[in-house]
C-alpha positions in Angstrom: -45.9 2.4 23.6 -44.4 4.1 20.6 -45.5 7.7 20.2 -47.6 8.4 17.1 -47.8 11.7 15.3 -51.3 13.3 15.4 -53.2 15.2 12.7 -55.8 17.6 14.0 -58.7 17.9 11.5 -60.2 21.4 11.4 -62.5 21.5 8.4 -65.7 23.4 8.0 -66.7 27.1 8.2 -68.1 27.1 11.8 -71.3 28.8 10.6 -73.3 27.7 13.6 -70.6 29.4 15.8 -70.8 32.6 13.9 -67.7 31.8 11.7 -64.0 31.7 12.5 -61.7 29.0 13.8 -63.4 26.8 16.4 -60.1 25.3 17.4 -59.1 28.7 18.8 -62.1 29.1 21.1 -61.0 29.1 24.8 -61.9 26.3 27.2 -60.1 26.1 30.5 -58.1 29.3 29.8 -56.5 27.9 26.6 -57.6 27.2 23.1 -59.4 23.9 22.4 -56.5 23.3 20.0 -53.5 23.9 22.2 -50.8 21.5 21.0 -49.7 20.0 17.7 -47.6 16.9 17.1 -45.8 15.7 14.0 -42.9 13.4 13.0 -41.5 12.4 9.7 -41.3 8.8 8.6 -44.2 7.5 10.8 -45.9 4.2 9.8 -49.2 5.4 11.2 -50.9 8.6 12.4 -53.7 9.3 14.7 -56.4 11.8 13.8 -58.6 13.9 16.0 -61.1 16.7 15.5 -60.2 20.3 16.5 -63.7 20.9 18.0 -63.8 17.9 20.3 -62.3 18.9 23.6 -63.0 15.8 25.7 -61.6 13.1 23.4 -60.0 10.2 25.5 -56.4 10.6 26.8 -55.8 7.0 25.9 -57.1 7.4 22.3 -53.9 6.4 20.5 -53.2 3.5 22.9 -56.8 2.2 22.6 -56.9 2.6 18.8 -53.5 0.8 18.5 -54.6 -2.0 20.8 -57.9 -2.5 18.9 -56.1 -2.7 15.6 -53.6 -5.2 16.9 -56.2 -7.3 18.6 -58.3 -7.5 15.4 -55.3 -7.9 13.1 -56.2 -4.8 11.2 -53.9 -2.0 9.8 -56.1 0.7 11.4 -58.9 1.4 13.7 -61.8 3.9 14.2 -63.2 5.2 17.5 -66.8 4.3 18.3 -69.2 4.7 21.2 -72.0 2.4 22.3 -75.4 3.0 20.8 -78.2 0.7 22.1 -80.2 0.5 18.9 -77.2 0.1 16.4 -74.6 -1.5 18.7 -72.1 1.3 18.1 -71.6 4.6 16.3 -68.2 5.1 14.6 -66.4 8.5 14.8 -64.2 8.4 11.7 -62.4 11.7 12.5 -60.8 9.8 15.4 -58.7 7.0 14.0 -55.4 5.2 13.6 -54.4 5.4 9.9 -51.5 3.5 8.3 -49.5 5.9 6.1 -48.9 3.0 3.7 -52.5 3.4 2.5 -52.4 7.2 1.9 -52.1 6.8 -1.9 -55.1 4.4 -1.9 -57.1 6.8 0.1 -56.1 9.7 -2.1 -57.2 7.7 -5.2 -60.5 6.8 -3.6 -61.2 10.5 -2.8 -60.2 11.5 -6.3 -62.6 8.8 -7.7 -65.5 10.4 -5.8 -65.6 8.5 -2.4 -67.0 11.1 0.0 -67.6 9.0 3.1 -64.2 7.9 4.5 -66.0 5.0 6.3 -66.9 3.5 3.0 -63.2 3.4 2.2 -62.3 2.0 5.7 -64.9 -0.7 5.3 -63.1 -1.9 2.1 -60.0 -2.3 4.2 -61.6 -3.8 7.3 -60.9 -1.1 10.0 -61.1 -2.3 13.6 -63.5 -0.6 16.0 -62.2 0.8 19.2 -65.1 1.2 21.6 -65.0 4.1 24.2 -67.0 4.5 27.3 -69.7 7.3 27.4 -70.9 6.8 31.0 -69.4 10.0 32.4 -69.3 12.2 29.3 -69.4 11.7 25.6 -65.7 11.8 24.7 -66.6 12.7 21.1 -68.9 15.6 22.0 -68.0 18.4 19.6 -68.5 22.2 19.8 -70.7 23.3 16.9 -72.8 26.1 18.3 -72.5 28.8 21.0 -74.8 26.6 23.2 -72.3 23.7 22.7 -69.5 25.9 23.9 -71.5 26.9 27.0 -72.2 23.2 27.7 -68.5 22.3 27.2 -67.5 25.0 29.7 -70.0 23.7 32.2 -68.8 20.1 31.7 -65.2 21.2 32.2 -66.1 23.1 35.4 -67.9 20.1 36.9 -65.5 17.3 35.6 -63.8 15.2 38.2 
């Protein structure tokens, strides 16, 4: 598989954590955000959230496979949800760089939910298993950080 550059999204003010940069909180003796990747000239990028320490290792591969299987330019991560079928996690996605100007225009025109934009372009859905741990669990509060540390300590 071709390597894809990744963009780590780190928005927000972390108010529920007492302020600061959540990506620099330690988990397993290193910051949650411990490695950056970037390349010039890529046709697509993968995005992840800085406060989500357990996202799947096969994220890029699964997103790419889902997009190809459904003949779409990009894909969003999702998890099963019994009542709704699935819940999309739009901060975890495969995004074609060719659509960057279209996205920028949509945001400038007032689109505030990126999934509304992705729905116009027909994003594929990449479903991820949540049976062991929610791979998109994010650290928003001190209690979440304690839980993340506990999950890390007991993970196989």
